[in-house]
N, C-alpha and C positions, 0 to 999 in steps of 0.2 A: 481297752483304750478309748473306744468310741463312747463307752458309758461315762468315763471320766470327763471327756470333753463336753458331753451333754450336761452332766451335773455342774461343771464349771460354768457353762453358758447360762444355766438356770440361776446360779448364784449371782453372776454378774448382772443379769437382768433384774433380779429381785432387789439387789443393792441400788441399781440405777433408778428403779421405780420408787423405792423408799426415799432416795435422795431428792428426787423430783417433788415428791409429796411434801417433804420437809421444807424445801425451798418455797413451794407454794404457800405453805402455812406461815413461814417467816415473812414472805412478801405481803400476805394478807394482813398479818399482825402489824407490819410497818404502815400499811395503808390506813388501818384503823387508828393507829396512834397519830398519824398525820392529820386525818380528818378531825379527830378529837381535839388536837392542838389548835387547828384552824377555828373550830367552834368556840373554844375557850378564848382565843384571841379576839374573835368577833364580838363575843359577849362582853369582854373587858372593854373593848373599844366603844361599844354602845353605852355601857354604864358610865364611862368617864366623860362622855360628851354632854355638856350642859346647854340648856336653852339660854340664849342671851338676847337682849333687846337689840333690835336693828333700827335703822333710820325710818323704816316703814311700819314699825309697830304702832298699832292704834291702842290708845289707853282710854278706857271708859270708867269714869268715876260715878258711882251711885251714892248719893248723900240723902239720908232720911232725917228730917227735922221732926223730933218728937213733940214739940210744943204745938205746931200747927198741923202735923200729920202729912205734910207735903214731901214729895221726893223730887230732887233735882238730879238730872243726868248730864254730865259734862263729858264731851268727847274731844280728845286732842291727839296729835301725833307726838311720838317721843322726841324730846329735844336732844341737843348734842351731848348734854351732860349724862343722859341716861343710856346712850348707845354703848353696847357691849357689857352692860351690867347683868349679873346673874340674878336669879330670884332672891337669893340670900342677901346680896348687896342692895337690891331694890327695896327689900323689906325694911332695911335700916333707914332708908330715906322716907318711907311711908309707914311709920310705926302706928299711926292712928287709923290705918285702913286694913281691912281684911282682904287678902288676895284670893279671889274666887277662881281666877284662871290666869295662867302665866305661860306664854309661848312667844316665839319670835314674831308672830303675827298679831296676837291679841292679848291684852292684859285687862282684866276686869277687877275693879276695886269697889269695896262697900264699906260705908261707915255710918254711924248715927251721931247726930248732933243734938244736944239738949237746948234747943232754941227754936226760933221761927226762921223760915227760909227767906232769902233776899228778894222774894217776889211780892212782898206786901207793900202797898202804897196807900196814902191817905190824901184825898183831894180836899183842901181847905182854903181859907182866905186870910189875907193880911192886908189891912188898910184898903179894903175894897177890891183888891186884885186876887184872882184865884191862883193858888200855889199848889205844887205837888210835893208831898213829903214822903220820904221813905222810912219804913219802920225797920229798925235794926233788930238784931237777935235778942236784945234785952227788952224789946217792946217800946223803945223810945223813938220819937219822930225826929227826922233830920231833913232840912230843906233839900229837895232834890232838883226842883225846877220852878221857875216863875213864868207864868203864862201871860198872854196879852188880853185875856178875857177879864172884863170888869164885872163885878158882882151886880151892879145896878142895872145891867142889861138883861138880867135873868128874871123869870117869873118869881113871885114871892115864895112860892112853894120850893122852887129850886134853890133860892137864896138860903132858906132855912136848912135845907139838906147840906149845903156847902158849909154853913156856919157850924153845924154839928159834926161835919166831916164825913166824906163818902169813902169807904174802904174799897180798894181795888186789888184783886189778886192776879198778878201777871201783867205783862206789858200789853197784851191784846185787850184785856178787860179795861186797863187804864186808858188806852187809846180810844176805846168806844165811848167811855164817859166824857173824855175831852172833846170828841167830835160832837157829841150831843150838846155840850155847853157852848161850843163855838157856833153851832147851828142856831141856837137861841140868840146869840149876839148878832149874827148875820140877819136873822129875821127881824130883830129890833131895829137895826140900822136901815134895812130896806123899808120897813114900815115908816120910820121917821122921814126918810127921803120922799116917800109917797105922800105923806101928810103935808109936807112942805110944798110939794108940787100942786096938791089940791088947793091949799091955801092961796098959793100964788095965782091960780086960775080964778 
């Protein structure tokens, strides 16, 4: 009788241990499935989220002009029409540009133009007055500005240069040329006043 009770106890204990092991295995398998599903959901969520343009996105345009070899860089903030555009939508608006970088913070664009850049000027004269001309992409000159400097107040050498045309590259170079011409005119005016004073004396 005692033997039967002992054997029955062993059987019940063995069944209980096996049942616990099976439950642990099932629980472990459920946890693995849950973790795997979470990873998949996270991966899908990351894949479906696209970068879009925000109001603070900075857009840098790099334009290379093959005829003069100069490069112009323009920087601007995204305007209201660009906000919330995806890369694909933005590409449709800027078909002539290559997108080198696209994010909600920064967009870099690059393109090449078969012409000269808009930083070419020509200092010339018309009817004795010095004028500034801008050279367009086709190499043609267009009147840009008329100055108050008269050709007659400049030295003969400078007059000849103006008649032939002095080319300036960039606003800084143009301003330097104009300052030199204006200084010649001021010197001439001051000299004329001085001579008059001497004559009067």
